[in-house]
C-alpha positions in Angstrom: -163.8 137.8 -168.9 -160.9 139.7 -170.4 -160.8 140.2 -174.2 -157.7 138.0 -174.4 -159.5 135.1 -172.6 -162.6 135.7 -174.7 -160.6 135.5 -177.9 -158.9 132.3 -176.8 -162.3 130.8 -175.8 -163.6 131.6 -179.3 -160.6 129.9 -180.9 -161.1 126.8 -178.7 -164.8 126.7 -179.7 -164.0 127.0 -183.4 -161.4 124.3 -183.1 -163.8 121.8 -181.5 -166.6 122.3 -184.0 -164.6 122.9 -187.3 -161.5 120.7 -187.2 -162.0 117.3 -189.0 -163.0 114.9 -186.3 -160.3 112.3 -187.1 -157.6 114.9 -186.7 -159.2 116.4 -183.6 -159.6 113.1 -181.8 -156.1 111.9 -182.6 -154.8 115.2 -181.3 -156.8 115.0 -178.1 -156.4 111.3 -177.6 -152.6 111.2 -178.0 -152.0 113.0 -174.7 -154.8 111.2 -172.9 -153.6 107.8 -174.0 -150.1 108.6 -172.8 -151.6 109.9 -169.5 -153.6 106.7 -169.0 -150.6 104.5 -169.9 -148.4 106.4 -167.5 -151.0 106.1 -164.8 -151.3 102.3 -165.4 -147.5 101.9 -165.6 -147.0 103.5 -162.2 -149.9 101.4 -160.8 -148.1 98.4 -162.3 -144.8 99.6 -160.9 -146.0 99.1 -157.3 -147.1 95.5 -158.2 -143.9 94.8 -160.1 -141.5 95.9 -157.4 -143.5 94.8 -154.4 -143.9 91.3 -156.0 -140.1 91.0 -155.7 -140.5 91.0 -151.9 -142.8 88.0 -151.6 -146.0 86.4 -152.9 -147.8 87.8 -149.8 -146.6 91.3 -150.5 -147.8 90.9 -154.1 -151.2 89.7 -152.8 -151.4 92.8 -150.5 -151.3 95.2 -153.5 -154.4 93.3 -154.9 -156.1 93.5 -151.5 -155.6 97.3 -151.4 -156.7 97.7 -155.0 -160.5 98.2 -154.1 -159.5 101.2 -152.0 -157.9 102.8 -155.1 -161.0 102.1 -157.1 -163.2 103.6 -154.4 -161.1 106.8 -154.5 -161.2 106.8 -158.3 -165.0 106.2 -158.3 -165.6 109.5 -156.5 -162.9 111.3 -158.5 -164.3 110.1 -161.8 -167.9 110.8 -160.8 -167.2 114.5 -160.1 -164.6 114.7 -162.8 -166.5 113.1 -165.7 -169.8 114.5 -164.5 -168.5 118.1 -164.5 -166.5 117.6 -167.7 -169.5 116.4 -169.6 -171.5 119.5 -168.4 -168.5 121.8 -169.0 -167.9 120.7 -172.6 -171.6 121.2 -173.4 -171.6 124.6 -171.8 -168.5 125.6 -173.6 -170.1 124.4 -176.8 -173.0 126.7 -176.0 -170.4 129.5 -175.2 -171.6 129.7 -171.6 -168.2 130.0 -169.9 -169.3 131.3 -166.5 -171.6 128.4 -166.0 -168.8 126.0 -167.0 -166.6 127.6 -164.2 -169.4 127.1 -161.7 -169.4 123.3 -162.5 -165.5 123.1 -162.4 -165.1 124.9 -159.0 -168.0 123.0 -157.4 -166.6 119.6 -158.5 -163.0 120.4 -157.4 -163.8 121.4 -153.8 -166.4 118.6 -153.5 -163.6 116.2 -154.5 -161.2 117.5 -151.8 -163.9 117.2 -149.1 -165.0 113.7 -150.1 -161.3 112.5 -150.3 -160.8 113.8 -146.8 -163.8 111.8 -145.5 -162.4 108.6 -147.2 -159.0 109.2 -145.6 -160.4 109.6 -142.1 -162.7 106.6 -142.3 -160.1 104.5 -144.0 -157.5 105.1 -141.4 -159.9 104.4 -138.5 -161.2 101.1 -139.9 -158.1 99.9 -141.8 -157.7 96.6 -140.0 -161.4 95.6 -140.5 -161.3 96.7 -144.1 -158.3 94.7 -145.1 -159.8 91.5 -143.6 -163.1 92.1 -145.3 -161.2 92.6 -148.6 -159.8 89.1 -148.3 -156.4 89.5 -146.6 -155.1 86.4 -144.9 -153.2 86.6 -141.6 -149.9 86.4 -143.6 -151.0 89.2 -146.0 -152.7 91.5 -143.5 -149.5 93.3 -142.2 -148.4 94.1 -145.7 -151.9 95.3 -146.7 -152.3 97.6 -143.7 -148.9 99.1 -144.2 -149.5 99.8 -147.9 -153.1 101.1 -147.4 -152.3 103.7 -144.8 -150.3 106.0 -147.2 -152.9 105.5 -149.9 -155.5 106.9 -147.5 -153.3 109.9 -146.8 -153.3 110.8 -150.5 -157.1 110.3 -151.0 -158.1 114.1 -151.1 -155.4 115.0 -153.6 -156.1 111.9 -155.8 -159.8 112.7 -155.9 -159.2 116.3 -156.8 -156.6 115.4 -159.4 -159.2 113.3 -161.3 -161.5 116.3 -161.4 -158.8 118.7 -162.7 -157.7 116.1 -165.3 -161.2 115.9 -166.7 -161.8 119.6 -166.7 -158.6 120.1 -168.8 -159.8 117.4 -171.2 -163.2 118.9 -171.5 -161.6 122.1 -172.7 -159.5 120.2 -175.2 -156.3 120.8 -173.2 -155.3 117.2 -172.7 -151.7 118.0 -173.2 -151.6 119.9 -169.9 -153.1 116.8 -168.2 -150.5 114.6 -169.8 -147.6 116.6 -168.4 -148.8 116.3 -164.9 -149.6 112.6 -165.0 -146.4 111.7 -166.9 -144.3 113.6 -164.4 -145.9 111.9 -161.4 -145.7 108.5 -163.2 -142.0 108.7 -164.0 -141.3 109.9 -160.5 -143.2 107.0 -159.0 -141.3 104.4 -161.1 -138.0 106.0 -160.0 -138.9 106.2 -156.3 -140.3 102.7 -156.0 -137.0 100.8 -156.1 -135.3 103.6 -154.1 -137.8 103.5 -151.3 -138.5 99.7 -151.3 -134.9 98.4 -151.7 -132.5 101.3 -151.3 -134.1 102.7 -148.1 -135.3 99.2 -147.1 -138.8 100.4 -146.4 -140.4 97.3 -148.1 -144.0 97.6 -149.2 -144.4 100.8 -147.2 -141.8 102.4 -149.5 -144.1 101.6 -152.5 -147.0 103.4 -150.9 -144.9 106.4 -150.0 -143.6 106.6 -153.6 -147.2 106.6 -154.8 -148.2 109.3 -152.3 -145.3 111.6 -153.3 -145.9 111.1 -157.1 -149.7 111.8 -156.7 -148.9 114.9 -154.8 -146.6 116.2 -157.5 -149.2 115.5 -160.2 -151.8 117.4 -158.1 -149.7 120.6 -157.8 -148.8 120.6 -161.5 -152.4 120.2 -162.5 -153.4 123.0 -160.1 -150.7 125.3 -161.5 -152.4 125.4 -164.9 -155.5 126.9 -163.3 -153.5 129.3 -161.1 -151.7 130.6 -164.1 -155.1 131.1 -165.9 -154.2 128.9 -168.8 -157.7 127.4 -168.7 -161.1 128.7 -169.6 -162.6 127.4 -166.4 -161.7 128.8 -163.0 -161.3 127.0 -159.6 -161.8 130.2 -157.6 -164.0 129.5 -154.5 -166.3 132.3 -155.5 -167.5 130.1 -158.4 -168.7 127.3 -156.0 -172.4 127.0 -156.6 -175.0 128.2 -154.1 -177.6 125.9 -155.5 -177.6 122.2 -154.5 -179.2 121.3 -157.9 -175.9 122.1 -159.6 -174.0 119.7 -157.4 -176.7 117.1 -157.9 -176.5 117.6 -161.7 -172.7 117.0 -161.6 -173.3 113.8 -159.6 -176.2 112.5 -161.8 -174.2 113.2 -164.9 -171.2 111.4 -163.4 -173.3 108.6 -162.2 -172.1 106.2 -164.9 -168.6 106.7 -163.7 -169.6 106.2 -160.1 -171.4 102.9 -160.9 -168.5 101.8 -163.2 -165.8 102.5 -160.7 -167.8 101.6 -157.6 -168.8 98.2 -159.1 -165.1 97.8 -160.1 -164.3 98.1 -156.3 -167.0 95.5 -155.4 -165.8 93.2 -158.2 -162.2 93.5 -156.9 -163.3 92.6 -153.4 -165.3 89.6 -154.5 -162.4 88.4 -156.7 -159.9 88.7 -153.9 -162.2 86.9 -151.5 -162.8 84.1 -154.0 -159.1 83.8 -154.8 -158.2 83.7 -151.1 -160.2 80.5 -150.8 -157.5 78.9 -152.9 -154.2 80.5 -151.8 -152.2 83.7 -151.5 -150.7 82.7 -154.9 -154.1 82.9 -156.5 -154.7 86.4 -155.0 -151.2 87.5 -156.3 -152.0 86.1 -159.7 -155.3 87.9 -160.0 -153.6 91.1 -158.7 -151.0 90.9 -161.5 -153.5 90.1 -164.2 -155.7 92.9 -163.1 -152.9 95.4 -163.5 -151.9 94.1 -166.9 -155.4 94.2 -168.2 -155.9 97.7 -166.8 -152.8 98.8 -168.7 -154.2 97.5 -171.9 -157.7 98.8 -171.3 -156.3 102.2 -170.4 -155.4 102.7 -174.1 -159.0 102.5 -175.1 -160.1 104.7 -172.2 -157.5 107.2 -173.3 -158.9 107.2 -176.8 -162.4 107.5 -175.4 -161.4 110.5 -173.3 -160.1 112.1 -176.5 -163.4 111.5 -178.1 -165.7 112.6 -175.2 -165.1 116.4 -175.4 -165.5 116.3 -179.2 -168.9 114.6 -178.8 -169.9 116.9 -176.0 -168.9 120.1 -177.8 -170.5 119.2 -181.0 -173.7 117.9 -179.4 -174.0 121.2 -177.5 -173.4 123.1 -180.8 -176.0 120.8 -182.6 -173.4 119.5 -185.0 -174.9 116.0 -184.9 -173.2 114.6 -188.0 -169.8 115.4 -186.4 -171.0 113.5 -183.3 -171.6 110.4 -185.4 -168.4 110.7 -187.4 -166.4 111.1 -184.2 -168.0 107.9 -182.7 -167.3 105.7 -185.7 -163.7 106.9 -186.0 -163.2 106.2 -182.3 -164.7 102.7 -182.6 -162.5 101.8 -185.6 -159.3 103.1 -184.1 -160.0 101.5 -180.7 -160.8 98.1 -182.1 -157.6 98.0 -184.3 -155.4 99.1 -181.4 -157.0 96.6 -178.9 -156.6 93.7 -181.4 -152.9 94.3 -182.0 -152.0 94.9 -178.3 -154.1 91.9 -177.1 -152.5 89.6 -179.6 -149.0 90.5 -178.7 -149.7 90.2 -174.9 -151.4 86.9 -175.4 -148.3 85.5 -177.2 -146.0 86.6 -174.4 -148.4 86.0 -171.5 -146.2 83.6 -169.6 -143.2 85.9 -169.7 -145.4 88.8 -168.6 -146.6 87.1 -165.5 -143.2 85.6 -164.6 -141.6 89.1 -164.9 -143.7 90.1 -161.9 -143.5 86.9 -159.7 -141.6 83.8 -160.8 -143.8 81.4 -158.8 -145.2 78.4 -160.6 -148.6 78.7 -159.0 -148.8 82.4 -159.8 -147.7 81.8 -163.4 -150.1 78.9 -164.0 -153.2 80.8 -162.8 -152.1 84.1 -164.2 -151.4 82.9 -167.7 -154.8 81.2 -168.0 -156.7 84.2 -166.6 -154.8 86.7 -168.8 -155.4 84.9 -172.1 -159.1 84.5 -171.4 -159.4 88.2 -170.7 -157.3 89.2 -173.7 -159.6 87.2 -176.0 -162.4 89.8 -175.5 -160.3 93.0 -175.2 -161.1 94.2 -178.8 -164.7 94.3 -177.8 -163.8 97.0 -175.2 -163.6 99.4 -178.1 -167.3 99.1 -178.6 -168.2 99.0 -174.9 -166.1 102.1 -174.0 -167.0 104.2 -177.1 -170.7 103.6 -176.7 -170.7 104.3 -173.0 -168.7 107.5 -173.4 -171.0 108.6 -176.3 -174.1 108.3 -174.1 -172.4 110.0 -171.2 -171.0 112.9 -173.2 -174.4 113.6 -174.8 -176.3 113.6 -171.5 -178.0 110.1 -171.9 -177.3 109.5 -168.2 -179.8 106.6 -167.5 -178.6 104.6 -170.5 -174.9 105.3 -169.8 -175.4 104.4 -166.1 -177.0 101.1 -167.0 -174.3 100.1 -169.4 -171.7 101.1 -166.8 -173.3 98.7 -164.4 -172.9 95.7 -166.7 -169.3 94.8 -167.0 -168.4 94.6 -163.3 -171.8 94.6 -161.7 -174.9 93.1 -163.4 -172.8 90.4 -165.2 -169.6 90.1 -163.2 -170.9 89.8 -159.7 -173.2 86.9 -160.5 -170.4 85.3 -162.6 -167.8 85.4 -159.8 -170.4 84.2 -157.2 -171.7 81.3 -159.4 -169.1 80.1 -161.9 -166.5 79.0 -159.3 -169.2 77.0 -157.5 -169.7 75.1 -160.8 -166.3 75.0 -162.4 -164.0 75.5 -159.4 -160.9 77.7 -159.9 -161.6 77.7 -163.7 -164.9 79.4 -163.0 -163.0 82.2 -161.3 -160.6 82.4 -164.2 -163.3 82.9 -166.9 -165.7 85.1 -164.9 -164.5 88.5 -166.3 -164.4 87.1 -169.8 -168.0 86.0 -169.7 -169.0 89.4 -168.2 -167.2 91.3 -170.9 -168.8 89.4 -173.7 -172.3 89.8 -172.3 -171.7 93.6 -171.8 -170.7 93.9 -175.5 -174.0 92.2 -176.6 -176.0 94.5 -174.3 -174.4 97.7 -175.7 -175.5 97.0 -179.3 -179.2 97.9 -179.0 -178.4 101.1 -177.0 -176.2 102.3 -179.8 -178.8 101.5 -182.5 -181.5 103.5 -180.6 -179.2 106.5 -180.0 -178.1 106.7 -183.7 -181.7 106.5 -184.9 -182.7 109.3 -182.6 -179.7 111.4 -183.5 -180.6 111.1 -187.2 -184.1 112.5 -186.5 
């Protein structure tokens, strides 16, 4: 490593272990929150503009959503897994080992994304039907999904680069890439959908173009050597245990996102028993809730490198201080945003699709989910604390709760008991039970940290 790079690395190290945690988290969380919001906005943009075509087109975006979460699950697994290891290695001032994890994760993501693309394009028709597409929705879903599959390798790899940058405390670089792609997607959606009359296919093309732009901007930071970690192929590990360590460390993300995909499939299939309007309503609510939840995830991603760095440097009091600050900030923000969105729930749903059935189901579902959104601060902060400090089994179990252990039984059982209202309250019930389950894990962790 050159003397200049070594000096910069030492400055980054000192920043992460000496700067007051509130100031540090706010500095790191600001760009990550913006990045997450921009990502959510351009995910919502597709739903918003496509919903203007028809209720069936709106439903199609919901049908394809599990594919997006599958791609994200692998990207987050390799990204969060490598980032947790990288932040700890940087905290221990082992920069070469950090580069081994970064390069291994990056090229693994490209390869896995390529496999997803190939299999998805081959089995597209069967997948869309399995995900709950009716005969009216199927043509829209297949058209939209095809371009999403094309972008799978770049999307997977982008998640990895995003998390590497955040693990180094360079979340501003990540924000630039995501913000550029997001703004571009929002601009291109109406141009391609209505201006070029490409319909739902235009929305998918806009997403593919914007994701590609984000990928190359992210890659440029590494090529310009503005990062501590390197993506040179020479750093790819020659030991399978390094790859397995990345995967095991990222296992909470895999389970969280993987179960999100399963949950989305089950929700779509349940909604399809009622009508295309019910599927459309659930698709719209999902995007709105994801937008709100992304604020807390962004705050958590600003907290994660702080926890990882200081845990690696054995600055345990700073780990605790950073957690409590993140929890307090997250709860306050979630409470304010959820309250505002709850008041204007009807207008929010109607702005996507002015259909009485969609509005009726959507408003009820949205308000139920908003009622427990402040609890997400505790759920997310606790999960990221455990993951950042290497408590993989505990973090993995908690990741399984919200959209696995609790949600899957809820969506399978509650509609059988309460009909469509059971479907509406399923996620709310799951979120509350996940909050209760997280409490003892935090207590145990804090007691052990104090010792």
